[in-house]
C-alpha positions as CSV (number, residue, x, y, z in Angstrom):
1,M,-125.2,-2.7,-235.5
2,R,-127.2,-3.1,-232.3
3,V,-129.8,-0.6,-231.2
4,R,-128.3,0.1,-227.8
5,A,-124.7,0.6,-229.0
6,R,-125.9,2.8,-231.9
7,L,-128.4,5.0,-230.0
8,G,-127.5,4.8,-226.4
9,E,-127.2,8.6,-225.8
10,P,-130.5,9.6,-227.4
11,L,-132.3,6.9,-225.5
12,D,-131.0,8.3,-222.1
13,D,-132.3,11.7,-223.2
14,V,-135.8,10.3,-224.0
15,V,-136.0,8.3,-220.8
16,D,-135.0,11.3,-218.8
17,L,-137.6,13.5,-220.6
18,L,-140.4,11.0,-220.2
19,G,-139.6,9.5,-216.8
20,G,-138.8,12.8,-215.1
21,R,-142.0,14.4,-216.2
22,V,-144.1,11.4,-215.4
23,R,-142.6,11.0,-211.9
24,A,-143.0,14.7,-211.2
25,H,-146.6,14.4,-212.0
26,H,-147.3,11.2,-209.9
27,D,-149.5,10.1,-212.8
28,Q,-150.0,6.5,-211.7
29,Q,-153.3,5.4,-210.2
30,F,-153.7,1.8,-209.3
31,W,-157.2,0.4,-209.7
32,G,-157.8,-1.9,-206.8
33,S,-154.1,-2.6,-206.6
34,R,-152.8,-5.3,-204.2
35,H,-149.2,-4.5,-204.8
36,G,-148.6,-0.8,-204.4
37,H,-145.6,0.9,-206.0
38,G,-143.0,-1.8,-205.2
39,T,-141.2,-4.0,-207.7
40,Q,-142.3,-7.3,-206.3
41,D,-145.8,-8.9,-206.0
42,T,-147.2,-10.8,-203.0
43,F,-145.4,-14.0,-204.1
44,G,-142.0,-12.3,-204.0
45,R,-141.4,-12.5,-207.8
46,A,-140.7,-9.4,-209.9
47,M,-143.8,-7.4,-210.7
48,R,-145.1,-8.5,-214.1
49,I,-146.2,-5.7,-216.5
50,F,-148.0,-6.2,-219.8
51,S,-149.6,-3.9,-222.4
52,G,-150.3,-4.0,-226.1
53,I,-150.6,-1.5,-228.9
54,Q,-152.1,-2.0,-232.4
55,P,-149.8,-1.5,-235.5
56,S,-152.5,0.2,-237.5
57,G,-152.7,3.9,-238.3
58,D,-150.3,6.6,-237.4
59,P,-149.5,7.0,-233.6
60,H,-150.6,10.3,-232.1
61,I,-150.2,12.3,-229.0
62,G,-153.1,10.4,-227.4
63,N,-151.1,7.2,-227.8
64,Y,-148.2,8.9,-226.1
65,S,-150.3,10.1,-223.2
66,G,-152.2,6.8,-222.5
67,G,-149.5,4.4,-223.7
68,F,-145.9,5.3,-224.6
69,R,-145.1,7.5,-221.7
70,Q,-146.5,4.9,-219.2
71,Y,-144.6,2.1,-220.9
72,A,-141.3,3.9,-220.5
73,Q,-141.9,4.4,-216.8
74,T,-143.4,1.1,-215.8
75,Q,-140.6,-0.9,-217.4
76,E,-138.6,0.3,-214.4
77,Q,-141.0,-1.4,-211.9
78,G,-140.5,-5.0,-212.8
79,E,-140.5,-7.6,-215.7
80,A,-142.2,-5.8,-218.6
81,F,-143.8,-7.3,-221.7
82,F,-145.1,-5.0,-224.5
83,C,-146.9,-6.6,-227.4
84,I,-147.6,-5.3,-230.9
85,V,-151.1,-6.7,-231.3
86,D,-151.3,-7.4,-235.0
87,L,-154.1,-10.0,-234.6
88,H,-156.3,-7.2,-233.2
89,A,-155.5,-5.1,-236.2
90,I,-157.4,-7.5,-238.6
91,T,-160.7,-7.1,-236.8
92,I,-161.5,-4.4,-239.4
93,Q,-160.8,-4.4,-243.1
94,H,-157.1,-3.6,-243.6
95,D,-154.3,-3.4,-246.1
96,P,-151.9,-6.3,-245.7
97,A,-148.9,-4.3,-246.9
98,A,-149.8,-1.5,-244.4
99,L,-150.0,-4.0,-241.6
100,R,-146.5,-5.3,-242.4
101,D,-145.1,-1.8,-242.5
102,G,-147.1,-0.7,-239.5
103,T,-145.7,-3.4,-237.4
104,L,-142.1,-2.2,-237.9
105,D,-143.3,1.4,-237.6
106,I,-144.8,0.9,-234.1
107,T,-141.8,-1.2,-233.1
108,A,-139.5,1.7,-233.9
109,M,-141.8,4.1,-232.0
110,L,-141.9,1.9,-228.9
111,F,-138.1,2.0,-228.7
112,A,-138.0,5.7,-229.7
113,T,-140.2,6.7,-226.8
114,G,-138.0,5.0,-224.2
115,L,-138.5,1.3,-224.1
116,D,-135.2,-0.4,-223.5
117,P,-134.7,-3.8,-225.1
118,D,-132.4,-4.8,-222.2
119,R,-135.2,-4.1,-219.7
120,S,-138.4,-4.8,-221.7
121,T,-139.6,-7.7,-223.8
122,V,-141.1,-6.3,-227.0
123,F,-142.7,-8.7,-229.4
124,V,-145.4,-9.3,-232.1
125,Q,-148.6,-11.0,-231.0
126,S,-148.8,-13.3,-234.0
127,H,-145.3,-14.5,-233.4
128,V,-146.5,-16.2,-230.2
129,T,-149.2,-18.7,-231.1
130,A,-150.2,-19.1,-227.4
131,H,-152.2,-15.8,-227.7
132,A,-154.6,-17.3,-230.3
133,E,-154.9,-20.5,-228.4
134,A,-155.6,-18.8,-225.1
135,A,-158.3,-16.7,-226.7
136,W,-160.2,-19.8,-227.8
137,L,-159.9,-21.4,-224.4
138,L,-161.0,-18.3,-222.6
139,S,-164.0,-17.9,-224.8
140,S,-165.5,-20.8,-223.0
141,V,-165.7,-18.7,-219.8
142,T,-166.8,-15.4,-221.4
143,S,-170.5,-14.7,-221.8
144,Y,-172.2,-13.5,-225.0
145,G,-173.9,-10.8,-222.9
146,Q,-170.6,-9.4,-221.6
147,L,-169.2,-9.1,-225.1
148,G,-172.4,-7.5,-226.4
149,R,-172.1,-4.8,-223.7
150,M,-168.6,-3.7,-224.9
151,T,-168.9,0.0,-225.8
152,Q,-166.5,-0.2,-228.8
153,F,-168.5,-3.1,-230.3
154,K,-171.8,-1.2,-229.9
155,E,-170.3,1.9,-231.5
156,R,-169.1,0.0,-234.5
157,A,-172.3,-2.0,-234.9
158,A,-174.3,1.3,-234.9
159,E,-172.0,3.1,-237.4
160,E,-170.8,0.4,-239.9
161,E,-172.5,-1.8,-242.4
162,F,-170.1,-4.7,-241.9
163,V,-169.0,-5.7,-238.5
164,S,-166.8,-8.7,-238.3
165,A,-167.2,-11.4,-235.6
166,A,-163.6,-10.5,-234.6
167,V,-164.8,-7.1,-233.5
168,F,-167.2,-8.9,-231.2
169,T,-164.8,-11.4,-229.8
170,Y,-161.5,-9.5,-229.7
171,P,-161.8,-8.6,-226.0
172,V,-161.3,-12.3,-225.3
173,L,-158.1,-12.2,-227.2
174,M,-157.1,-9.2,-225.2
175,A,-157.8,-11.1,-222.0
176,G,-155.6,-13.9,-223.2
177,D,-152.8,-11.5,-224.1
178,I,-152.8,-10.2,-220.5
179,L,-153.4,-13.4,-218.5
180,L,-150.8,-15.5,-220.3
181,Y,-148.1,-13.6,-218.6
182,Q,-149.5,-13.7,-215.1
183,T,-149.7,-10.0,-215.3
184,D,-149.8,-7.8,-212.2
185,I,-150.3,-4.4,-213.8
186,V,-151.5,-3.2,-217.2
187,P,-150.7,0.4,-218.1
188,I,-153.6,1.6,-220.4
189,G,-155.6,4.6,-221.4
190,D,-159.0,5.2,-219.9
191,D,-160.8,3.9,-223.1
192,Q,-159.6,0.4,-222.2
193,R,-161.0,0.4,-218.7
194,Q,-164.0,-1.8,-219.8
195,H,-161.9,-4.3,-221.5
196,L,-159.6,-4.7,-218.4
197,E,-162.7,-5.2,-216.3
198,L,-163.8,-8.0,-218.6
199,T,-160.3,-9.6,-218.4
200,R,-160.5,-9.6,-214.6
201,D,-164.0,-11.2,-214.7
202,V,-162.8,-13.9,-217.1
203,A,-159.8,-14.7,-215.0
204,Q,-161.9,-14.9,-211.8
205,R,-164.5,-17.2,-213.5
206,F,-161.8,-19.5,-214.8
207,N,-160.1,-19.7,-211.4
208,S,-163.4,-20.4,-209.7
209,R,-164.4,-23.2,-212.1
210,Y,-161.1,-24.9,-212.7
211,G,-158.7,-23.9,-209.9
212,E,-156.3,-21.0,-209.3
213,T,-154.6,-20.4,-212.7
214,F,-154.3,-16.7,-213.3
215,V,-153.1,-13.6,-211.4
216,I,-155.9,-11.0,-211.4
217,P,-154.4,-8.0,-213.1
218,D,-154.8,-4.4,-212.1
219,A,-154.9,-1.4,-214.4
220,V,-152.7,1.6,-214.3
221,F,-154.2,4.8,-215.6
222,P,-152.7,8.2,-216.1
223,E,-153.9,10.8,-213.6
224,T,-154.5,13.2,-216.5
225,G,-154.4,12.5,-220.2
226,G,-156.0,9.1,-220.0
227,R,-158.4,10.1,-222.8
228,V,-157.1,12.8,-225.1
229,M,-159.7,14.3,-227.3
230,N,-159.7,15.5,-230.9
231,L,-158.6,19.1,-231.0
232,Q,-161.4,20.0,-233.5
233,E,-164.0,17.8,-232.0
234,P,-163.4,17.8,-228.2
235,A,-166.3,15.4,-227.6
236,V,-164.6,12.8,-229.7
237,K,-161.5,10.8,-228.5
238,M,-158.4,11.4,-230.5
239,S,-158.1,8.4,-232.8
240,K,-156.0,6.9,-235.6
241,S,-159.2,6.4,-237.6
242,R,-161.9,8.7,-236.4
243,G,-162.5,12.4,-235.9
244,A,-161.1,15.4,-237.8
245,E,-157.6,14.8,-239.2
246,S,-156.7,18.4,-238.4
247,G,-157.5,17.7,-234.7
248,T,-155.1,14.7,-234.4
249,V,-151.5,15.6,-233.4
250,L,-149.4,12.8,-234.9
251,M,-146.1,11.7,-233.2
252,L,-144.3,12.4,-236.5
253,D,-145.9,15.7,-237.3
254,P,-143.3,18.4,-238.1
255,P,-143.2,21.3,-235.6
256,E,-145.1,23.7,-237.9
257,T,-147.9,21.2,-238.3
258,V,-148.2,20.7,-234.5
259,R,-148.3,24.4,-233.9
260,K,-151.0,24.9,-236.5
261,K,-153.2,22.1,-235.2
262,V,-152.9,23.4,-231.6
263,K,-153.4,27.1,-232.4
264,T,-156.6,26.3,-234.4
265,A,-158.0,23.9,-231.7
266,V,-161.7,24.5,-231.0
267,T,-162.2,26.2,-227.6
268,D,-165.1,28.5,-226.6
269,S,-166.1,32.1,-226.6
270,G,-164.5,32.8,-223.2
271,T,-161.0,33.8,-222.2
272,D,-160.4,31.9,-218.9
273,V,-157.9,29.1,-219.0
274,R,-159.9,26.9,-216.6
275,Y,-160.3,23.2,-216.3
276,D,-164.0,22.3,-216.7
277,P,-164.6,19.4,-219.1
278,D,-168.3,19.9,-219.1
279,E,-168.4,23.6,-219.8
280,K,-165.0,24.1,-221.5
281,P,-164.1,20.8,-223.1
282,G,-161.7,22.2,-225.7
283,I,-159.6,24.2,-223.2
284,S,-159.8,21.4,-220.7
285,N,-158.3,19.0,-223.3
286,L,-155.5,21.4,-224.0
287,I,-154.8,21.8,-220.2
288,E,-154.5,18.0,-219.9
289,L,-152.2,17.9,-222.9
290,L,-150.0,20.5,-221.2
291,T,-149.9,18.5,-218.0
292,V,-148.9,15.4,-220.0
293,V,-145.9,16.9,-221.7
294,T,-144.7,19.1,-218.9
295,G,-145.5,17.2,-215.7
296,N,-147.3,20.3,-214.2
297,S,-150.5,19.8,-212.4
298,I,-153.9,21.2,-213.7
299,Q,-153.8,23.7,-210.8
300,D,-150.4,24.9,-211.8
301,V,-151.5,25.4,-215.4
302,E,-154.6,27.3,-214.3
303,A,-152.6,29.6,-212.0
304,R,-149.9,30.3,-214.6
305,Y,-152.4,31.4,-217.3
306,D,-154.9,33.2,-215.0
307,G,-156.1,36.2,-216.9
308,S,-153.8,35.7,-219.9
309,G,-156.3,34.5,-222.5
310,Y,-156.1,31.7,-225.0
311,G,-153.5,33.0,-227.4
312,Q,-150.4,32.6,-225.3
313,F,-151.7,29.5,-223.7
314,K,-152.2,27.7,-227.0
315,S,-148.7,28.8,-228.2
316,D,-147.1,27.4,-225.1
317,V,-149.0,24.1,-225.4
318,A,-147.8,23.8,-229.0
319,D,-144.2,24.6,-228.0
320,A,-144.2,22.1,-225.1
321,I,-145.5,19.3,-227.4
322,V,-142.9,20.0,-230.0
323,E,-140.2,19.9,-227.3
324,V,-141.3,16.4,-226.4
325,L,-141.7,15.1,-229.9
326,E,-138.5,16.3,-231.6
327,P,-136.0,14.0,-229.8
328,I,-138.5,11.1,-230.2
329,Q,-138.7,11.8,-234.0
330,V,-134.9,11.8,-234.4
331,R,-134.6,8.5,-232.6
332,Y,-137.5,7.0,-234.5
333,R,-135.9,7.8,-237.9
334,G,-132.7,6.2,-236.9
335,L,-134.4,3.0,-235.7
336,R,-136.8,2.8,-238.7
337,D,-133.9,3.0,-241.1
338,D,-132.6,-0.4,-239.8
339,P,-135.5,-2.9,-240.3
340,A,-133.1,-5.9,-239.8
341,E,-132.3,-4.7,-236.3
342,L,-135.9,-4.2,-235.5
343,M,-136.7,-7.7,-236.7
344,R,-133.8,-9.1,-234.6
345,L,-135.2,-7.4,-231.5
346,L,-138.7,-8.7,-232.2
347,T,-137.3,-12.2,-232.7
348,V,-135.5,-12.1,-229.4
349,G,-138.7,-10.7,-227.7
350,A,-140.9,-13.5,-229.2
351,E,-138.5,-16.2,-227.9
352,K,-138.8,-14.9,-224.4
353,A,-142.5,-14.3,-224.6
354,R,-143.0,-17.9,-225.8
355,A,-141.0,-19.3,-222.9
356,V,-142.8,-17.2,-220.3
357,S,-146.3,-17.8,-221.6
358,A,-145.9,-21.6,-222.2
359,P,-146.4,-22.7,-218.6
360,T,-149.7,-20.7,-218.3
361,L,-151.0,-22.1,-221.6
362,A,-150.1,-25.7,-220.5
363,A,-151.9,-25.1,-217.2
364,M,-155.0,-23.9,-219.0
365,Y,-155.1,-27.0,-221.2
366,E,-154.5,-29.3,-218.2
367,R,-157.2,-27.8,-216.0
368,L,-159.7,-27.8,-218.8
369,G,-159.2,-31.5,-219.2
370,F,-157.4,-31.8,-222.5
371,T,-155.0,-34.7,-223.2
372,R,-151.7,-33.4,-224.4
373,P,-149.0,-35.1,-226.6
């Protein structure tokens, strides 16, 4: 049984919930965009969209804020490619069985949060060998110094005894992921800003040395919620692997767990619901979360809770998150119970991704001077 036929009605509900709230909030910011908000680029072709997400760990509300909700909206703007980046997942020590399960888990979540297989190409990175090939070719125009300045690499190097070479070089693989598809826009969270800047630098350097080959991609960041913080440690980004577990709201958390995590979130000794990330990081984080799941502005939230204190505010944040997550969870369970259908969709996606990426990879080899069979 096909996903669309089986789950058409719930999908419409999720898209309406996501898309309506995102559009109401005008939460797209183009970083140096050349194309604006249309559906065609300067060459007259459909706008090309690409983003990737790792299949490791349990997805959380931060992934929803910086990723899933953007994906569901941007697929309406052009030709969209969303990649499950399993090659990135092996940069750290991992459980192979968990990687296999996680790949299908995140596939189900992508469709559950609004991606439509009739509009978007969803595929697994390792199913398209062009990604690994492009990473090696692009490493020739990426400097050691640039990679050494990557914040995520420096943090892992400072905290962990064993840091793989893959942690150092994976930004080049990310650049290949994006550039292979002649991508115009990349919907990402704020924590990926540095990596997108590197991708642009690499593309410009390759174009300068070997001739125009790549479109220079622009990033799309959420206006709010681009970097959701841990509810117990508001100075630490919410993460699948770091920070207090009790401060990470998972996409599959039951309602009572969501409410407990939000109501016990660290705030401050004051009572004003006011957005001030420096002085009130915990409350500011909750304000951003409320804007993410409702589409209201920060100013609207401040005005609504002026003088009301933290208790009612936290309760409303929790209720709003639960309202968004419940239909997603229902759809997710239906999808995840049909692994054969998920694999069918991934196979279709990989076939299209291979066809679209092949001309770019061939051009890279030709311009670098390789002889080809």
